[in-house]
C-alpha positions, 0 to 999 in steps of 0.5 A, spaced: 498 456 516 502 459 511 509 461 511 513 466 506 516 463 500 523 459 501 525 462 495 526 469 498 532 471 502 531 470 510 531 478 510 525 478 506 521 473 509 523 476 516 520 483 513 514 479 511 512 476 518 514 483 521 509 487 516 503 482 517 504 481 525 505 489 526 504 492 533 503 486 537 508 481 540 505 474 537 508 470 543 505 474 549 500 478 545 502 485 548 501 491 544 507 495 542 509 502 544 513 507 539 521 505 540 520 498 542 524 493 539 521 487 536 524 481 533 523 476 528 526 469 528 525 461 528 521 457 533 523 450 535 519 447 530 522 452 524 516 456 523 518 464 524 514 468 529 515 475 532 517 477 539 518 483 544 524 484 548 521 480 553 519 474 549 525 473 544 529 468 548 523 463 546 526 464 539 531 459 537 534 464 532 533 471 531 533 473 524 532 480 524 531 486 529 526 492 528 524 498 532 516 499 532 513 506 530 505 507 529 503 507 522 497 511 519 494 505 516 490 499 519 492 492 517 486 488 515 486 481 518 491 476 515 485 472 512 481 478 509 479 477 502 482 482 497 480 482 490 483 485 483 478 486 478 482 487 471 481 485 463 483 479 461 489 482 457 492 485 464 491 478 467 495 474 462 500 480 462 501 478 470 502 471 468 507 472 463 511 477 466 510 474 473 510 482 475 505 486 479 505 493 476 505 499 481 503 505 479 506 512 481 501 516 485 501 522 481 499 518 475 492 516 478 486 519 475 484 522 482 487 529 483 487 528 490 491 522 490 497 524 496 493 531 497 493 534 504 487 538 503 483 543 499 487 549 495 484 554 499 486 551 506 494 552 504 495 557 509 492 553 515 496 546 512 503 550 512 502 555 518 505 550 523 511 550 519 512 557 518 514 558 525 520 554 524 521 556 517 521 563 519 527 562 524 531 559 518 529 565 514 532 570 519 538 566 520 539 565 512 538 573 511 543 574 517 548 569 513 547 573 507 549 580 510 543 583 512 544 583 520 537 586 521 532 584 516 525 588 516 518 584 517 517 585 510 524 582 508 522 576 512 515 575 510 517 575 502 523 570 503 518 566 508 513 566 502 518 563 497 521 558 502 513 556 503 512 555 496 518 551 495 516 547 501 509 546 497 512 544 491 517 539 494 511 536 498 507 535 491 513 532 488 513 527 493 507 524 490 512 521 485 516 517 490 510 513 491 508 506 487 502 503 489 498 497 487 490 497 489 486 492 492 479 491 494 477 488 501 471 485 501 468 478 503 464 477 497 465 479 490 463 486 488 458 488 482 460 495 482 468 493 482 466 489 475 463 495 472 468 500 474 475 496 473 473 491 467 472 494 460 470 488 456 464 486 461 464 479 458 471 478 459 473 480 465 477 477 471 478 478 478 484 475 482 482 473 489 487 473 495 488 474 502 492 479 506 497 474 508 498 471 501 499 478 498 504 480 503 508 473 502 508 473 495 512 480 495 519 479 494 522 485 496 523 489 502 520 496 503 513 495 502 507 497 506 500 494 506 494 497 509 487 500 508 486 507 506 483 512 511 477 515 507 476 523 510 472 529 508 478 533 508 474 539 512 480 538 517 486 538 512 492 533 514 498 535 518 504 536 514 507 530 518 502 526 516 503 521 510 497 523 505 498 516 501 494 513 506 488 518 505 482 519 500 476 522 499 470 519 502 467 519 495 471 513 494 469 509 500 466 504 496 472 502 493 474 499 500 481 500 498 487 496 501 494 498 497 501 496 497 505 502 497 513 502 495 517 508 495 522 509 490 525 516 489 526 515 481 521 519 479 523 518 471 519 511 472 511 512 471 510 505 474 514 499 477 513 492 475 515 488 482 516 480 481 511 476 485 510 469 487 504 468 483 502 461 486 502 464 493 499 471 490 493 467 487 488 463 491 482 463 486 480 466 480 473 469 478 471 470 471 466 476 470 458 475 471 456 475 463 462 471 461 461 465 456 463 458 458 468 458 453 472 464 456 472 460 463 475 455 459 480 459 456 482 462 463 483 455 466 487 453 459 492 459 460 493 458 467 495 451 466 500 453 461 503 458 466 503 452 471 498 455 475 493 450 478 488 454 481 480 454 482 477 458 476 469 460 478 464 463 474 461 469 478 454 468 480 452 475 480 448 474 474 444 467 476 437 467 474 433 468 481 426 464 482 420 468 484 
């Protein structure tokens, strides 16, 4: 069983354990409900575990207390295989910097990233907000000296406030920084073609949910699977749209790591990771020559990583 890297603080290690075991007490296996207290602490053997209020006495020492709330994404199993397909220069950059690059959500090619629905559904999406907005608009107009505002005046101000809300929601896209992974028990030919431009010089990192979680050296990230929807029914205003994508992208089987940072001046965020923990195995693209696989091994050794490098077998010759 893996344990979080000891080079990270106890608080980070507790956060990682909490993120991986979300929604259930690991000692009595009881499912949690919103508002329940949850504790991460050391057991007698020194390993970390998650306990509910009833079971926390079984922990020798409590490190961190959390409050449980429902999330909009599902967490893959700890041993689920995750893949990141990339060109060789990007792989070398990861090894050299030790940083996993998180892209700001509004910089993805998909214009529906963080969308709540189609533009023609705008009135439906924000209708639920208009009731509370209209009350605040009436109060604002009265505070400005308009004791009995007309319906037209209220409607005009309400449109201004609604448009402002829509703009704020769009700007929230800049708060999300994302690292994208492909969830699959085997490598994917489609992913090689989509994410590797030099087909004979591509690299795929294979990890697991647990390894990815434990490799991250900070608090505040979420790891979860994307929900693929048609948007026939738009998202509610309270939904967190970063966890939704159109069904047209369902082939990506995406698991994403999301980190929130309100500094919108950054178009991306390099986040330090424990590479030895992150990388379980490395594959080289199907058409890569033998020398390229040897180069990948050599470069990894130079950075102190002793990991298995495998040649993709997708181009192996069949027998008839």
